VOSENU-807089 format. One record per residue (C-alpha): x, y, z; residue in three letters; residue number from 1. Coordinates in Angstrom, 2 decimals, always signed. Layout:
BEGIN
+---------+---------+---------+-----+-----+
!    east !   north !      up !  aa !   i !
+---------+---------+---------+-----+-----+
!       X !       Y !       Z ! ALA ! NUM !
...
+---------+---------+---------+-----+-----+
***
This chain:
BEGIN
+---------+---------+---------+-----+-----+
!    east !   north !      up !  aa !   i !
+---------+---------+---------+-----+-----+
!   +2.53 !  +13.67 !  -25.88 ! MET !   1 !
!   +0.67 !  +16.97 !  -25.82 ! THR !   2 !
!   -2.64 !  +15.08 !  -25.86 ! GLY !   3 !
!   -1.45 !  +12.74 !  -23.11 ! LEU !   4 !
!   -0.20 !  +15.64 !  -20.99 ! GLY !   5 !
!   -3.48 !  +17.50 !  -21.35 ! ASN !   6 !
!   -5.49 !  +14.41 !  -20.42 ! LEU !   7 !
!   -3.35 !  +13.72 !  -17.37 ! ILE !   8 !
!   -3.77 !  +17.33 !  -16.29 ! LYS !   9 !
!   -7.52 !  +17.13 !  -16.88 ! ARG !  10 !
!   -7.92 !  +13.86 !  -14.93 ! ASN !  11 !
!   -5.80 !  +15.07 !  -12.02 ! THR !  12 !
!   -7.73 !  +18.34 !  -11.83 ! LYS !  13 !
!  -11.04 !  +16.49 !  -11.91 ! MET !  14 !
!   -9.95 !  +14.37 !   -8.95 ! TYR !  15 !
!   -8.85 !  +17.31 !   -6.81 ! PHE !  16 !
!  -11.87 !  +19.33 !   -7.92 ! LYS !  17 !
!  -14.18 !  +16.74 !   -6.35 ! ASP !  18 !
!  -13.71 !  +17.91 !   -2.76 ! LYS !  19 !
!  -15.68 !  +14.98 !   -1.35 ! GLY !  20 !
!  -13.45 !  +12.28 !   -2.82 ! ILE !  21 !
!  -10.26 !  +14.28 !   -2.30 ! PHE !  22 !
!  -10.78 !  +15.12 !   +1.37 ! PHE !  23 !
!  -12.07 !  +11.61 !   +2.10 ! THR !  24 !
!   -8.93 !  +10.14 !   +0.52 ! SER !  25 !
!   -6.71 !  +12.62 !   +2.39 ! LEU !  26 !
!   -8.35 !  +12.39 !   +5.79 ! ILE !  27 !
!   -8.90 !   +8.63 !   +5.85 ! THR !  28 !
!   -5.17 !   +7.71 !   +6.28 ! PRO !  29 !
!   -4.81 !  +10.33 !   +9.02 ! LEU !  30 !
!   -7.91 !   +9.04 !  +10.82 ! ILE !  31 !
!   -6.60 !   +5.49 !  +10.52 ! LEU !  32 !
!   -3.25 !   +6.58 !  +11.99 ! LEU !  33 !
!   -5.04 !   +8.11 !  +14.99 ! VAL !  34 !
!   -7.26 !   +5.04 !  +15.41 ! LEU !  35 !
!   -4.30 !   +2.67 !  +15.10 ! TYR !  36 !
!   -2.29 !   +4.65 !  +17.65 ! ALA !  37 !
!   -5.24 !   +4.91 !  +20.02 ! THR !  38 !
!   -6.68 !   +1.41 !  +19.94 ! PHE !  39 !
!   -4.11 !   -0.96 !  +18.42 ! LEU !  40 !
!   -0.92 !   +0.41 !  +19.96 ! ALA !  41 !
!   -1.64 !   -0.99 !  +23.42 ! ASN !  42 !
!   -2.70 !   -4.34 !  +21.96 ! VAL !  43 !
!   +0.55 !   -4.63 !  +19.98 ! TYR !  44 !
!   +2.58 !   -3.44 !  +22.96 ! LYS !  45 !
!   +1.04 !   -6.03 !  +25.30 ! ASP !  46 !
!   +1.64 !   -8.70 !  +22.66 ! SER !  47 !
!   +5.32 !   -7.79 !  +22.33 ! PHE !  48 !
!   +5.86 !   -7.59 !  +26.07 ! MET !  49 !
!   +4.24 !  -10.98 !  +26.66 ! SER !  50 !
!   +6.55 !  -12.50 !  +24.04 ! ALA !  51 !
!   +9.67 !  -11.09 !  +25.68 ! MET !  52 !
!  +11.66 !  -13.40 !  +27.99 ! PRO !  53 !
!  +11.49 !  -12.25 !  +31.61 ! GLU !  54 !
!  +15.25 !  -11.74 !  +31.88 ! PHE !  55 !
!  +15.25 !   -9.10 !  +29.11 ! ILE !  56 !
!  +14.71 !   -5.47 !  +30.04 ! GLN !  57 !
!  +13.55 !   -3.12 !  +27.29 ! ILE !  58 !
!  +12.94 !   +0.63 !  +27.40 ! SER !  59 !
!   +9.49 !   +2.08 !  +26.77 ! ASP !  60 !
!  +10.87 !   +4.21 !  +23.95 ! GLU !  61 !
!  +12.20 !   +1.17 !  +22.10 ! LEU !  62 !
!   +8.99 !   -0.83 !  +22.44 ! ILE !  63 !
!   +6.95 !   +2.24 !  +21.41 ! ASP !  64 !
!   +9.15 !   +2.63 !  +18.33 ! ALA !  65 !
!   +8.58 !   -1.02 !  +17.43 ! MET !  66 !
!   +4.81 !   -0.69 !  +17.85 ! VAL !  67 !
!   +4.81 !   +2.58 !  +15.92 ! GLY !  68 !
!   +6.81 !   +1.08 !  +13.06 ! GLY !  69 !
!   +4.36 !   -1.77 !  +12.75 ! GLN !  70 !
!   +1.40 !   +0.62 !  +12.86 ! LEU !  71 !
!   +2.56 !   +3.08 !  +10.23 ! PHE !  72 !
!   +3.87 !   +0.38 !   +7.90 ! SER !  73 !
!   +0.42 !   -1.25 !   +8.10 ! SER !  74 !
!   -1.23 !   +2.07 !   +7.35 ! LEU !  75 !
!   +0.90 !   +2.72 !   +4.26 ! LEU !  76 !
!   +0.51 !   -0.86 !   +3.02 ! ALA !  77 !
!   -3.28 !   -0.44 !   +3.00 ! VAL !  78 !
!   -3.53 !   +3.18 !   +1.81 ! CYS !  79 !
!   -1.32 !   +2.72 !   -1.24 ! THR !  80 !
!   -3.94 !   +0.33 !   -2.63 ! VAL !  81 !
!   -7.26 !   +1.54 !   -1.22 ! THR !  82 !
!   -6.58 !   +5.20 !   -2.04 ! VAL !  83 !
!   -5.70 !   +4.16 !   -5.61 ! ALA !  84 !
!   -9.21 !   +2.75 !   -6.01 ! PHE !  85 !
!  -10.69 !   +6.05 !   -4.81 ! CYS !  86 !
!   -8.44 !   +8.08 !   -7.11 ! SER !  87 !
!   -9.28 !   +5.86 !  -10.07 ! ASN !  88 !
!  -13.04 !   +6.36 !   -9.74 ! MET !  89 !
!  -12.84 !   +9.04 !  -12.43 ! LEU !  90 !
!  -12.40 !   +6.28 !  -15.03 ! MET !  91 !
!  -15.83 !   +4.89 !  -14.10 ! VAL !  92 !
!  -17.45 !   +8.27 !  -13.56 ! GLN !  93 !
!  -16.51 !   +9.27 !  -17.11 ! ASP !  94 !
!  -18.44 !   +6.24 !  -18.33 ! LYS !  95 !
!  -21.45 !   +7.11 !  -16.19 ! VAL !  96 !
!  -21.56 !  +10.76 !  -17.27 ! THR !  97 !
!  -20.76 !  +10.01 !  -20.91 ! GLY !  98 !
!  -17.55 !  +12.05 !  -20.80 ! ALA !  99 !
!  -15.54 !   +9.04 !  -22.02 ! LYS ! 100 !
!  -17.65 !   +8.80 !  -25.17 ! LYS ! 101 !
!  -16.98 !  +12.47 !  -25.86 ! ASP ! 102 !
!  -13.25 !  +11.91 !  -25.38 ! LEU ! 103 !
!  -13.29 !   +8.90 !  -27.68 ! CYS ! 104 !
!  -14.85 !  +10.99 !  -30.44 ! VAL ! 105 !
!  -11.73 !  +13.20 !  -30.45 ! THR ! 106 !
!   -8.55 !  +12.16 !  -32.32 ! PRO ! 107 !
!   -7.04 !  +10.94 !  -29.03 ! VAL ! 108 !
!   -6.19 !   +7.23 !  -29.17 ! LYS ! 109 !
!   -7.79 !   +4.90 !  -26.65 ! LYS ! 110 !
!   -4.36 !   +3.74 !  -25.54 ! SER ! 111 !
!   -3.42 !   +7.35 !  -24.73 ! VAL ! 112 !
!   -6.68 !   +7.82 !  -22.84 ! LEU ! 113 !
!   -6.08 !   +4.64 !  -20.82 ! ALA ! 114 !
!   -2.52 !   +5.71 !  -20.02 ! LEU ! 115 !
!   -3.76 !   +9.14 !  -18.91 ! SER ! 116 !
!   -6.09 !   +7.54 !  -16.37 ! TYR ! 117 !
!   -3.25 !   +5.41 !  -15.03 ! TYR ! 118 !
!   -0.74 !   +8.27 !  -14.69 ! VAL ! 119 !
!   -3.29 !  +10.68 !  -13.19 ! ALA ! 120 !
!   -4.37 !   +8.06 !  -10.66 ! THR ! 121 !
!   -0.76 !   +7.38 !   -9.76 ! PHE ! 122 !
!   -0.05 !  +11.10 !   -9.22 ! ILE ! 123 !
!   -3.15 !  +11.65 !   -7.08 ! SER ! 124 !
!   -2.56 !   +8.52 !   -5.00 ! THR ! 125 !
!   +1.13 !   +9.32 !   -4.53 ! MET ! 126 !
!   +0.29 !  +12.79 !   -3.20 ! ILE ! 127 !
!   -2.14 !  +11.35 !   -0.63 ! ILE ! 128 !
!   +0.28 !   +8.60 !   +0.42 ! CYS ! 129 !
!   +3.18 !  +11.04 !   +0.79 ! LEU ! 130 !
!   +0.98 !  +13.14 !   +3.08 ! ALA ! 131 !
!   +0.22 !  +10.01 !   +5.10 ! ALA ! 132 !
!   +3.93 !   +9.14 !   +5.20 ! LEU ! 133 !
!   +4.78 !  +12.64 !   +6.42 ! GLY ! 134 !
!   +2.23 !  +12.38 !   +9.24 ! ALA ! 135 !
!   +3.58 !   +8.91 !  +10.13 ! SER ! 136 !
!   +7.18 !  +10.14 !  +10.30 ! LEU ! 137 !
!   +6.12 !  +12.98 !  +12.61 ! ILE ! 138 !
!   +4.38 !  +10.40 !  +14.78 ! TYR ! 139 !
!   +7.49 !   +8.22 !  +14.86 ! MET ! 140 !
!   +9.71 !  +11.20 !  +15.70 ! TYR ! 141 !
!   +7.57 !  +11.91 !  +18.76 ! ASN ! 142 !
!   +7.42 !   +8.37 !  +20.14 ! ILE ! 143 !
!  +10.90 !   +7.04 !  +19.27 ! GLY ! 144 !
!  +13.07 !   +7.57 !  +16.20 ! TRP ! 145 !
!  +15.45 !   +4.78 !  +15.16 ! TYR ! 146 !
!  +15.35 !   +5.16 !  +11.38 ! MET ! 147 !
!  +18.20 !   +6.37 !   +9.20 ! SER ! 148 !
!  +17.99 !   +8.49 !   +6.06 ! ALA ! 149 !
!  +18.47 !   +5.29 !   +4.04 ! ALA ! 150 !
!  +15.48 !   +3.69 !   +5.80 ! ASP ! 151 !
!  +13.28 !   +6.65 !   +4.89 ! VAL ! 152 !
!  +14.56 !   +6.51 !   +1.30 ! GLY ! 153 !
!  +13.69 !   +2.82 !   +1.02 ! PHE ! 154 !
!  +10.25 !   +3.47 !   +2.51 ! ILE ! 155 !
!   +9.69 !   +6.05 !   -0.23 ! LEU ! 156 !
!  +10.69 !   +3.41 !   -2.80 ! LEU ! 157 !
!   +8.30 !   +0.92 !   -1.18 ! ASP ! 158 !
!   +5.45 !   +3.44 !   -1.31 ! VAL ! 159 !
!   +6.26 !   +4.23 !   -4.95 ! PHE ! 160 !
!   +6.11 !   +0.55 !   -5.96 ! LEU ! 161 !
!   +2.96 !   -0.13 !   -3.94 ! LEU ! 162 !
!   +1.20 !   +2.89 !   -5.46 ! VAL ! 163 !
!   +2.20 !   +1.57 !   -8.91 ! MET ! 164 !
!   +0.75 !   -1.80 !   -7.90 ! PHE ! 165 !
!   -2.46 !   -0.31 !   -6.46 ! GLY ! 166 !
!   -2.95 !   +1.90 !   -9.52 ! THR ! 167 !
!   -2.46 !   -1.00 !  -11.94 ! ALA ! 168 !
!   -4.80 !   -3.27 !   -9.96 ! LEU ! 169 !
!   -7.52 !   -0.62 !   -9.68 ! SER ! 170 !
!   -7.17 !   +0.23 !  -13.40 ! SER ! 171 !
!   -7.81 !   -3.38 !  -14.40 ! ILE ! 172 !
!  -10.80 !   -3.82 !  -12.07 ! ILE ! 173 !
!  -12.35 !   -0.41 !  -12.80 ! ASN ! 174 !
!  -12.12 !   -1.12 !  -16.51 ! LEU ! 175 !
!  -15.08 !   -3.49 !  -16.09 ! PHE ! 176 !
!  -17.20 !   -1.18 !  -13.89 ! LEU ! 177 !
!  -19.87 !   +1.08 !  -15.33 ! SER ! 178 !
!  -22.03 !   +2.44 !  -12.49 ! SER ! 179 !
!  -21.79 !   +4.30 !   -9.18 ! GLN ! 180 !
!  -23.18 !   +1.28 !   -7.35 ! GLY ! 181 !
!  -20.40 !   -0.92 !   -8.66 ! GLN ! 182 !
!  -17.82 !   +1.66 !   -7.60 ! ILE ! 183 !
!  -19.21 !   +1.70 !   -4.05 ! SER ! 184 !
!  -19.39 !   -2.10 !   -3.85 ! ALA ! 185 !
!  -15.84 !   -2.66 !   -5.09 ! VAL ! 186 !
!  -14.47 !   +0.13 !   -2.89 ! GLY ! 187 !
!  -16.13 !   -1.37 !   +0.19 ! SER ! 188 !
!  -14.80 !   -4.86 !   -0.56 ! ILE ! 189 !
!  -11.25 !   -3.64 !   -1.16 ! ILE ! 190 !
!  -11.23 !   -1.41 !   +1.93 ! SER ! 191 !
!  -12.50 !   -4.15 !   +4.23 ! SER ! 192 !
!  -10.57 !   -7.13 !   +2.86 ! CYS ! 193 !
!   -7.22 !   -5.95 !   +1.53 ! TYR ! 194 !
!   -5.75 !   -5.10 !   +4.94 ! GLY ! 195 !
!   -6.24 !   -8.70 !   +6.07 ! PHE ! 196 !
!   -4.89 !  -10.49 !   +2.99 ! ILE ! 197 !
!   -1.76 !   -8.30 !   +2.83 ! CYS ! 198 !
!   -0.91 !   -8.83 !   +6.52 ! GLY ! 199 !
!   -1.46 !   -5.20 !   +7.55 ! ALA ! 200 !
!   -4.17 !   -5.74 !  +10.15 ! TYR ! 201 !
!   -2.87 !   -9.09 !  +11.38 ! MET ! 202 !
!   +0.62 !  -10.43 !  +10.64 ! PRO ! 203 !
!   +0.69 !  -13.34 !   +8.21 ! ILE ! 204 !
!   +2.70 !  -15.22 !  +10.84 ! ALA ! 205 !
!   -0.40 !  -15.36 !  +13.06 ! SER ! 206 !
!   -2.42 !  -17.25 !  +10.41 ! PHE ! 207 !
!   -2.52 !  -21.00 !   +9.89 ! GLY ! 208 !
!   +0.21 !  -22.64 !   +7.83 ! SER ! 209 !
!   -2.14 !  -23.33 !   +4.91 ! GLY ! 210 !
!   -3.31 !  -19.73 !   +4.67 ! LEU ! 211 !
!   +0.29 !  -18.53 !   +5.01 ! GLN ! 212 !
!   +1.24 !  -20.57 !   +1.95 ! LYS ! 213 !
!   -1.65 !  -19.12 !   -0.05 ! VAL ! 214 !
!   -0.84 !  -15.53 !   +0.95 ! LEU ! 215 !
!   +2.83 !  -16.05 !   +0.10 ! SER ! 216 !
!   +1.80 !  -15.93 !   -3.57 ! PHE ! 217 !
!   +0.29 !  -12.43 !   -3.24 ! LEU ! 218 !
!   +2.39 !   -9.31 !   -3.98 ! PRO ! 219 !
!   +0.70 !   -7.35 !   -1.17 ! GLY ! 220 !
!   +2.32 !   -9.67 !   +1.36 ! THR ! 221 !
!   +5.78 !   -8.67 !   +0.19 ! TYR ! 222 !
!   +4.88 !   -4.99 !   -0.07 ! GLY ! 223 !
!   +3.85 !   -4.99 !   +3.59 ! THR ! 224 !
!   +6.98 !   -6.91 !   +4.55 ! SER ! 225 !
!   +9.23 !   -4.41 !   +2.74 ! LEU ! 226 !
!   +7.65 !   -1.53 !   +4.64 ! LEU ! 227 !
!   +8.00 !   -3.42 !   +7.92 ! ARG ! 228 !
!  +11.66 !   -4.21 !   +7.28 ! ASN ! 229 !
!  +12.58 !   -0.60 !   +6.60 ! HIS ! 230 !
!  +10.36 !   +0.88 !   +9.34 ! ALA ! 231 !
!  +11.78 !   -1.48 !  +11.98 ! LEU ! 232 !
!  +15.37 !   -2.02 !  +10.82 ! ARG ! 233 !
!  +16.73 !   +0.56 !  +13.26 ! GLY ! 234 !
!  +14.71 !   -0.86 !  +16.15 ! VAL ! 235 !
!  +16.07 !   -4.36 !  +15.63 ! PHE ! 236 !
!  +19.61 !   -3.00 !  +15.15 ! ALA ! 237 !
!  +19.30 !   -1.21 !  +18.50 ! GLU ! 238 !
!  +18.07 !   -4.41 !  +20.16 ! MET ! 239 !
!  +21.08 !   -6.31 !  +18.86 ! GLU ! 240 !
!  +23.48 !   -3.56 !  +19.94 ! SER ! 241 !
!  +22.24 !   -3.66 !  +23.56 ! ILE ! 242 !
!  +22.63 !   -7.42 !  +23.79 ! GLY ! 243 !
!  +19.35 !   -9.01 !  +22.73 ! PHE ! 244 !
!  +19.85 !  -12.69 !  +21.88 ! PRO ! 245 !
!  +19.77 !  -13.41 !  +18.15 ! THR ! 246 !
!  +16.94 !  -15.91 !  +18.63 ! GLU ! 247 !
!  +14.75 !  -13.29 !  +20.30 ! VAL ! 248 !
!  +15.33 !  -10.74 !  +17.52 ! VAL ! 249 !
!  +14.61 !  -13.37 !  +14.87 ! LYS ! 250 !
!  +11.42 !  -14.36 !  +16.69 ! GLY ! 251 !
!  +10.26 !  -10.75 !  +16.76 ! LEU ! 252 !
!  +11.05 !  -10.32 !  +13.06 ! LYS ! 253 !
!   +9.04 !  -13.45 !  +12.30 ! ASP ! 254 !
!   +6.10 !  -12.27 !  +14.41 ! SER ! 255 !
!   +5.71 !   -8.96 !  +12.52 ! VAL ! 256 !
!   +6.39 !  -10.37 !   +9.03 ! ASP ! 257 !
!   +9.79 !   -8.79 !   +8.56 ! CYS ! 258 !
!  +10.76 !  -12.35 !   +7.75 ! ASN ! 259 !
!   +8.39 !  -13.87 !   +5.20 ! VAL ! 260 !
!   +8.66 !  -17.51 !   +4.22 ! TYR ! 261 !
!   +7.75 !  -19.16 !   +0.93 ! PHE ! 262 !
!   +7.12 !  -22.84 !   +1.66 ! PHE ! 263 !
!   +9.61 !  -22.77 !   +4.52 ! GLY ! 264 !
!  +12.30 !  -20.70 !   +2.78 ! ASN ! 265 !
!  +12.90 !  -17.14 !   +3.94 ! ARG ! 266 !
!  +12.38 !  -14.61 !   +1.13 ! VAL ! 267 !
!  +15.20 !  -12.11 !   +0.74 ! GLU ! 268 !
!  +14.41 !   -8.40 !   +0.44 ! ILE ! 269 !
!  +15.87 !   -8.32 !   -3.10 ! SER ! 270 !
!  +13.49 !  -11.12 !   -4.09 ! SER ! 271 !
!  +10.55 !   -9.19 !   -2.59 ! MET ! 272 !
!  +11.44 !   -6.17 !   -4.72 ! TYR ! 273 !
!  +11.82 !   -8.34 !   -7.82 ! ALA ! 274 !
!   +8.46 !  -10.03 !   -7.28 ! PHE ! 275 !
!   +6.62 !   -6.77 !   -6.56 ! LEU ! 276 !
!   +8.18 !   -4.96 !   -9.53 ! ALA ! 277 !
!   +7.48 !   -7.94 !  -11.79 ! GLY ! 278 !
!   +3.84 !   -7.99 !  -10.67 ! THR ! 279 !
!   +3.50 !   -4.28 !  -11.41 ! VAL ! 280 !
!   +4.93 !   -4.78 !  -14.91 ! ALA ! 281 !
!   +2.60 !   -7.74 !  -15.50 ! LEU ! 282 !
!   -0.50 !   -5.85 !  -14.34 ! LEU ! 283 !
!   +0.34 !   -2.85 !  -16.52 ! ILE ! 284 !
!   +0.79 !   -5.18 !  -19.50 ! ALA ! 285 !
!   -2.58 !   -6.81 !  -18.76 ! VAL ! 286 !
!   -4.18 !   -3.36 !  -18.52 ! TYR ! 287 !
!   -2.76 !   -2.39 !  -21.92 ! VAL ! 288 !
!   -3.83 !   -5.69 !  -23.53 ! LEU ! 289 !
!   -7.34 !   -5.40 !  -22.09 ! LEU ! 290 !
!   -7.69 !   -1.94 !  -23.56 ! ASN ! 291 !
!   -6.52 !   -3.24 !  -26.94 ! MET ! 292 !
!   -8.93 !   -6.19 !  -26.73 ! PHE ! 293 !
!  -11.88 !   -4.01 !  -25.78 ! ILE ! 294 !
!  -11.01 !   -1.63 !  -28.61 ! LYS ! 295 !
!  -10.84 !   -4.51 !  -31.12 ! SER ! 296 !
!  -14.10 !   -5.96 !  -29.82 ! LYS ! 297 !
!  -15.80 !   -2.59 !  -30.16 ! ALA ! 298 !
!  -14.75 !   -2.42 !  -33.80 ! LYS ! 299 !
+---------+---------+---------+-----+-----+
***
């Protein structure tokens, strides 16, 4: 454990020592939050207002809270994965610089080295995502706060699981990369595509039925939905308390992916957690097996 602890400390320090990667990872979520609030907020607000029946009156604070909840849940859904790929670049950089060969010469087992990359990436990514969550909560407090302490606690759990997922996914993919060019290419693809396939940029409900069925197999879909449910639970509870028809509230939940359907059946929140946690466990197992296979092949 001493070797593992030292490696985790070394990898984490190396990440924060690279000011370029660190500040880019830290600033990017904050920039996205500002861009989302500046450019997407009005689009979402107009979309919600146009979907509201004319006989329903809704306060600006409530609609702003709904828009804000969708925005910051989208931000966290994307950052928990994309930041993990940035944090996990050290695994590839060690190959490029030859540092991994030097580490492999030492008595440290390859399994311990692989685990150290995973844990260090998780720690670094979690720090960045918690900073993004803090900024998002401040934003929500200023525009309209309807969340309870339990909601915030569940959002923390969602972020934890999604960072575990992003770290495991990036660990598997980065295991096969060996150059700076490959790092840049993979990072660009993940950053540009992941937000769409997880329903962060556009709700899954706005896609065609065929694409919805395909995306219902992906864990990112349920991670985004969990964040949406906990970010907007208080908003929908307030709507119901002031007399919104049940059909209207359900329609709004469907439109922002709080309700996700698997071949026509609504997926319960407990099932979302089970699927996401199971996927994390599976990816970690694949990561471990790949490291064992590569080690055996090298021999």
